[in-house]
C-alpha positions in Angstrom: -8.7 175.3 115.1 -5.3 176.5 114.1 -5.0 180.0 112.5 -8.8 180.2 112.2 -9.2 181.1 115.9 -7.0 184.2 115.3 -9.9 185.7 113.4 -12.0 185.6 116.5 -9.7 187.9 118.5 -11.2 191.4 118.9 -9.2 194.5 118.1 -9.4 198.3 118.3 -8.3 200.6 115.5 -5.5 203.1 115.9 -3.7 205.6 113.8 0.0 205.5 114.5 1.9 208.6 113.6 5.7 209.0 113.3 8.4 211.5 112.3 11.9 211.0 111.1 14.3 213.3 109.1 11.7 216.1 108.9 9.2 213.7 107.3 5.9 212.6 108.9 3.5 209.7 108.2 0.7 207.8 109.8 -0.9 204.4 109.3 -3.8 202.4 110.6 -3.1 199.5 113.0 -5.2 197.1 114.9 -2.4 195.6 116.9 -1.8 197.8 119.9 -1.9 196.5 123.4 -1.2 197.7 126.9 1.6 195.5 128.4 2.3 197.3 131.7 0.7 199.8 134.1 3.0 202.2 136.1 5.0 202.7 134.1 2.6 202.8 131.2 4.0 200.6 128.5 2.3 199.7 125.2 3.3 197.5 122.3 2.5 197.8 118.6 3.2 195.5 115.7 4.0 197.0 112.3 4.6 195.2 109.0 8.1 195.7 107.7 6.8 196.6 104.3 4.9 199.7 105.6 6.5 203.1 105.0 6.1 204.0 108.7 8.0 200.9 109.9 11.5 202.2 109.1 10.6 205.7 110.3 9.6 204.2 113.7 12.6 201.9 113.8 15.0 204.8 113.1 13.4 207.5 115.3 12.3 205.2 118.1 9.1 207.2 118.7 5.5 207.3 117.6 2.0 208.5 118.6 -1.1 206.4 118.6 -4.6 207.9 118.3 -7.6 205.7 119.3 -10.2 205.9 116.6 -13.8 206.7 117.7 -16.8 204.5 116.9 -18.7 205.8 113.9 -15.6 207.0 112.1 -16.4 207.3 108.4 -15.0 204.5 106.3 -13.3 206.9 104.0 -11.3 208.3 106.8 -10.2 204.8 107.9 -9.3 203.9 104.3 -7.1 207.0 104.0 -4.7 205.5 106.6 -5.3 201.8 106.0 -5.0 201.5 102.2 -3.0 204.4 100.9 0.8 204.5 101.3 2.7 207.5 102.7 5.3 206.8 100.1 2.9 208.2 97.5 0.9 210.8 99.3 0.6 213.0 102.4 -2.0 211.1 104.4 -2.0 213.9 107.1 -3.0 216.7 104.6 -6.3 218.3 105.3 -7.0 216.6 108.7 -6.8 217.8 112.2 -3.5 217.0 113.8 -1.1 218.4 116.4 2.5 217.7 116.9 3.4 215.9 120.2 6.2 216.6 122.6 8.1 213.7 120.9 7.8 215.4 117.5 5.3 212.9 116.1 2.0 213.9 114.4 -1.1 213.1 116.5 -4.3 212.7 114.6 -7.2 214.5 116.4 -10.0 214.0 113.9 -12.3 211.1 114.7 -10.3 210.0 117.7 -11.1 209.8 121.4 -7.6 209.9 122.9 -4.0 209.4 122.1 -0.6 208.2 123.4 2.9 209.6 122.8 5.4 206.8 123.0 9.2 206.4 123.1 10.4 202.9 122.0 12.1 200.8 124.7 12.6 197.6 122.8 12.4 196.4 119.2 11.5 192.8 118.5 11.8 191.2 115.1 8.8 189.0 114.3 9.8 187.9 110.7 7.3 189.9 108.6 6.5 192.4 111.4 8.3 194.3 114.1 7.0 194.7 117.6 7.8 198.1 119.2 7.5 198.1 123.0 7.2 201.7 124.2 6.7 203.9 127.2 
């Protein structure tokens, strides 16, 4: 089967927010997984070319909002297609700032995590951030 089987893996959709040097950004990710329980540890994988990648790598913190079913496609595209290098993706949507200083998207989400990075793993084109 090779790489074709990878297309059969199911994913959720998450908006990851980050803050660094008084700047904020958020992006859509499908690769978030729980890797431990007590202590709660999650892992995300971010493409190195994404604007948020370096912000997370430098700040070692992020938030992750779980997108609800039925979220309008326009809302999803705002975080999945547009780049934070060119626009403020958090403008005109419901957010709060978490205890770790990262923006947390509240619109069209069911819950969220605030995370502090414990380990950074280079995966060639992506980086995996393991966080508590």
